[in-house]
C-alpha positions in Angstrom: 101.3 141.1 73.8 101.7 137.5 74.7 103.4 135.5 77.7 104.5 132.1 78.3 102.8 131.7 81.3 100.5 133.3 83.8 103.4 134.2 85.6 104.8 136.2 82.6 106.9 137.9 81.3 104.6 139.8 78.8 106.2 140.4 75.3 105.1 143.6 73.8 106.0 144.6 70.2 105.8 148.3 69.5 106.3 151.0 66.8 108.1 154.2 67.9 106.5 157.4 66.8 107.9 159.0 63.8 110.1 156.2 63.2 110.3 154.0 60.1 107.2 152.1 59.9 109.3 148.6 59.7 111.5 149.6 62.6 109.9 148.1 65.8 111.1 147.2 69.5 110.4 143.9 71.3 109.9 144.3 75.0 109.9 142.1 77.8 108.0 143.6 80.8 107.4 141.5 84.0 103.9 141.7 86.1 105.0 144.6 88.1 105.5 146.9 84.9 109.3 146.7 84.8 111.0 146.6 81.7 113.3 143.2 81.9 115.1 143.7 78.3 114.1 145.1 75.0 115.6 144.5 71.3 115.8 146.7 68.4 114.5 145.1 65.3 115.3 146.8 61.9 113.0 145.0 59.3 113.7 145.2 55.8 114.5 149.3 54.6 113.8 147.7 51.0 110.7 146.3 51.6 107.3 147.3 50.4 105.4 149.6 53.1 102.3 146.9 53.1 104.9 144.6 55.0 104.6 146.6 58.1 101.3 145.0 58.6 102.5 141.5 57.8 104.9 141.5 60.7 103.2 142.3 63.8 102.6 138.8 65.2 104.1 137.5 68.2 103.9 133.7 68.9 105.5 132.0 71.8 106.7 128.3 71.9 105.5 125.9 74.6 109.1 125.9 75.7 109.0 130.1 76.4 110.8 131.0 72.9 109.1 134.0 71.8 109.0 134.4 67.8 108.4 136.8 65.2 109.1 137.9 61.5 111.8 140.4 61.0 111.8 141.5 57.4 112.2 137.9 55.8 114.1 136.3 58.9 112.2 134.3 61.3 113.5 135.1 64.9 113.2 133.5 68.2 114.3 135.2 71.5 114.6 133.2 74.8 113.5 134.5 78.6 116.8 136.4 78.8 116.4 138.0 75.5 119.3 136.1 73.8 118.8 135.1 70.0 117.9 131.5 69.9 116.5 131.0 66.2 117.3 133.4 63.2 116.1 131.7 60.0 115.9 133.3 56.5 113.0 132.6 54.8 113.6 131.9 51.0 110.8 133.4 48.7 110.3 135.1 45.5 111.4 138.6 45.2 107.9 140.0 44.9 106.7 138.1 47.9 105.7 139.2 51.4 105.6 137.1 54.6 102.2 137.1 56.5 100.7 135.8 59.5 102.6 132.8 60.9 101.8 130.0 63.3 104.2 127.3 65.3 103.1 123.8 64.7 104.8 120.4 65.5 106.8 120.2 62.5 108.2 123.4 63.1 106.4 126.6 61.7 103.4 127.4 59.0 103.7 130.5 57.1 101.2 132.7 54.5 102.6 134.6 51.7 101.2 137.1 49.3 102.4 139.0 46.2 102.7 142.7 46.6 100.0 145.2 45.6 99.8 146.0 41.9 101.8 142.9 41.0 99.2 140.5 42.9 98.8 137.0 41.0 98.4 134.4 44.1 98.8 133.6 47.7 100.8 130.7 49.2 101.0 128.8 52.3 104.0 126.6 53.4 105.0 124.5 56.3 108.9 124.5 57.4 110.6 122.4 60.0 112.4 124.0 62.9 115.8 124.5 60.8 113.7 126.3 57.8 113.4 123.4 55.5 110.3 123.6 53.4 108.4 120.5 53.9 105.6 121.6 51.4 104.6 124.6 49.7 101.1 125.5 48.1 100.6 128.0 45.6 96.8 129.1 45.3 95.9 131.4 42.2 93.8 134.3 42.8 90.5 134.4 41.0 88.1 137.3 40.2 86.0 137.9 43.3 82.4 138.6 43.0 79.3 138.7 45.4 75.6 138.1 44.0 74.4 138.5 47.1 72.8 136.3 50.4 71.3 133.0 49.8 67.5 133.8 48.4 68.1 137.5 48.2 70.0 137.4 45.0 67.2 139.5 42.9 67.0 142.4 45.6 70.9 142.7 45.8 73.3 144.7 43.6 76.1 142.3 42.9 79.7 142.7 42.8 80.9 141.8 39.6 83.8 139.5 39.5 87.2 141.4 39.7 90.7 140.6 40.4 92.1 141.7 43.7 94.4 144.6 43.3 95.5 144.1 46.8 94.8 140.8 48.5 95.9 140.6 51.8 95.7 138.1 54.8 92.7 138.7 56.8 93.1 141.4 59.5 91.1 139.3 62.0 92.0 135.3 62.8 94.3 135.4 59.3 95.8 131.6 60.2 94.2 129.1 62.2 95.9 125.2 62.3 93.9 122.8 64.0 94.4 118.8 63.7 94.9 118.0 60.1 93.6 121.2 58.9 95.1 124.6 58.1 92.3 127.7 57.7 94.1 130.7 55.7 91.9 133.6 55.4 92.5 136.7 52.9 90.7 140.0 52.3 90.1 142.3 49.0 91.2 145.3 50.5 89.3 147.2 47.7 86.3 145.4 48.0 86.1 144.4 51.7 85.1 140.8 50.1 87.1 138.0 52.0 87.5 134.1 52.0 89.5 131.3 53.3 91.4 128.3 52.2 91.1 125.1 53.9 94.3 122.8 53.3 95.4 119.6 54.4 97.8 119.8 57.1 100.0 117.0 56.1 100.1 117.6 52.4 99.2 121.0 51.7 96.1 120.0 49.5 93.5 122.5 49.0 90.7 120.9 50.2 88.2 123.6 50.0 87.3 127.4 50.1 84.7 129.0 52.1 82.0 131.2 50.7 83.0 134.7 49.5 81.6 137.2 52.2 82.5 140.2 54.1 83.8 137.6 56.9 85.5 138.7 59.9 86.2 137.0 62.8 87.0 133.2 62.9 88.1 130.7 65.7 89.1 126.9 66.2 86.0 124.9 67.4 87.6 121.4 67.6 90.0 119.2 65.9 89.7 120.2 62.1 86.7 122.3 63.0 86.5 126.2 62.6 84.3 129.0 63.2 83.7 131.7 60.6 82.0 135.0 60.8 79.7 136.6 57.9 79.1 140.5 58.1 77.9 143.0 55.5 76.8 142.5 52.1 73.2 141.6 53.7 74.8 138.8 55.7 75.1 138.4 59.4 76.0 135.2 61.1 78.7 132.7 62.1 78.8 129.2 60.9 80.6 126.1 61.9 82.6 124.0 59.6 83.8 120.5 59.8 86.9 119.5 58.2 85.3 119.0 54.6 83.9 122.7 54.9 80.6 121.3 55.1 78.3 123.9 57.3 77.3 122.1 60.4 75.1 124.9 62.2 75.1 128.6 61.8 74.0 131.3 64.1 72.6 135.0 63.5 75.3 136.8 65.5 78.8 137.8 64.6 81.6 139.1 66.9 84.8 138.0 68.5 84.3 134.5 69.4 85.5 132.5 72.5 85.2 128.8 72.9 85.6 127.4 76.4 87.3 124.1 77.4 84.0 122.8 77.8 83.3 123.7 73.8 80.9 126.3 74.8 80.8 129.0 72.3 80.3 132.9 73.6 80.0 135.8 71.2 80.8 139.5 71.9 78.3 140.8 69.2 79.8 143.5 67.0 78.4 142.9 63.4 74.9 143.6 64.0 74.2 146.9 61.9 70.4 147.5 63.0 69.3 145.8 65.9 70.7 146.0 69.4 74.1 144.1 69.9 74.5 141.8 72.7 76.6 139.2 74.4 75.5 136.0 73.1 75.9 132.2 74.0 75.7 130.2 70.8 74.0 126.8 71.0 74.9 123.6 69.5 71.2 123.9 68.0 71.6 126.9 66.0 69.9 129.0 68.7 71.3 131.7 71.3 71.0 132.8 74.8 71.1 136.6 74.9 73.1 138.4 77.5 73.3 142.1 78.3 72.9 144.7 75.5 76.1 146.1 74.5 77.0 149.9 73.3 77.7 150.1 69.8 81.1 151.6 70.4 84.5 149.8 69.5 85.8 147.6 72.2 88.7 145.4 72.7 89.3 141.7 71.8 87.7 139.5 74.8 89.3 136.8 77.1 87.9 134.1 78.9 88.6 133.2 82.6 88.7 129.7 84.0 85.2 130.5 85.8 83.4 131.4 82.5 83.7 135.2 82.9 84.2 137.2 79.9 86.1 140.1 80.3 86.8 143.1 77.5 87.2 146.8 77.2 84.6 149.2 76.2 83.4 152.9 76.9 86.3 153.7 79.0 85.9 150.7 81.1 87.2 147.1 81.8 84.1 145.2 81.7 83.2 141.4 82.9 79.9 139.2 82.0 80.1 136.0 84.1 78.7 132.5 83.5 75.1 133.5 84.8 75.5 136.6 82.2 75.6 139.2 84.8 77.7 142.9 83.5 80.0 144.6 86.1 82.5 147.3 85.8 86.0 146.1 87.1 87.8 149.3 86.7 87.9 152.7 84.8 90.3 153.3 82.1 91.8 157.1 82.1 92.6 157.0 78.5 89.3 157.5 76.8 90.9 156.7 73.3 88.6 154.2 71.6 91.6 152.1 70.6 91.5 149.0 72.6 93.7 146.2 71.9 94.4 142.5 73.3 93.3 141.5 76.8 95.1 138.7 78.5 94.4 137.2 82.1 97.5 136.6 84.3 98.1 135.2 87.8 96.7 136.4 91.1 93.5 138.1 89.0 96.2 140.4 86.8 94.6 141.5 83.5 96.7 143.1 81.0 95.3 145.0 78.3 96.4 147.8 75.7 94.8 151.0 75.0 96.3 153.1 72.3 100.2 152.9 72.8 99.9 152.3 76.3 100.0 148.7 78.2 97.7 148.8 81.4 97.6 146.2 84.3 94.8 146.0 86.4 93.8 143.7 89.6 90.6 141.9 89.8 89.3 139.0 91.2 89.3 137.0 87.6 90.9 133.8 87.2 93.5 133.0 84.7 93.0 131.8 81.2 91.9 128.4 80.8 94.7 125.9 79.4 92.6 124.8 76.3 89.9 126.2 74.1 89.7 129.3 71.9 89.7 131.7 74.9 91.3 135.1 73.7 92.3 136.6 70.7 94.7 134.5 68.6 93.6 131.7 70.9 95.5 131.3 73.8 98.1 133.3 76.3 100.9 132.3 73.8 99.0 133.6 71.0 99.6 130.6 69.0 96.8 129.4 66.8 96.9 125.9 67.0 95.1 122.9 68.2 97.3 119.9 67.9 96.2 116.0 67.6 96.7 114.2 71.0 
């Protein structure tokens, strides 16, 4: 679910129940809940089943065109639903496209080889016509894990093994900030993950993050990223600079929000033992602790212009304001624990997904700020990119 502006419309990509997994429908919905238009997408009928998870991303350009990858074709639709862009992406026969981002040059895409034949990952940048400007192939090496620093003797290590299926990270798989690209991948069989830091201009590999059970990431500033560690004895979030040097670390992990002023908030989800809390992450590595949170699943949070964080959990749409006070905005009639993305629109309207349903709620919240990492995928247009001025 994405939108070109706080006035809408909303673009939603859905899969029809009992249909082929690659067959999807793109809907344009106004803020009254009316369907303006829809486009049926066939995908690649001969593609591997795993490709269905690689083609779920919608991105909206600054001009309002909504983009997606259908099979191996990048499509762009204008506000009336007319096709404006259709670029077939050339690739090796055993490669599948992953997440992509819209950048000033054109677009950046990640690629993986299919399960069972996995050998490497690839990242490329193409111009607006689809011409490749650079392509970096990164051979996959055996992944192992000795344990958290200082606790190696107490940890049963993972012996290095080649991933059978090395997939783009489920959370925040591709981030572009200034002259750096951060591309994350997960070993599906072990839960181990790592991210590659690339030079934006040349595609050169700058560094890799430590192998961990990492989950959530965010853009912290130009060339700087936040990356969480969870599982395997780790619980934390680190801030990395453009060289991948760790600047500061917090003992907390969860979906991250970065306000226009640089303030970092976390709706904690990764504490397996202690109480989970809403936290503000301070520049010196300390935290300001807010309300305790339930251990049940919650939807991706969003930040409004007054510093209030909104999220779905335990059958309700909830808000925690800048003074760390919590309140319930509305009850959610559907109690399924399948909460998705939240976006904040004009006149206090909140759009969020639960299961296969789209909900619109009237609130007193402000819209999403125009800068910062203020919801999942970074912003209203779901394009995880921070360009240099």
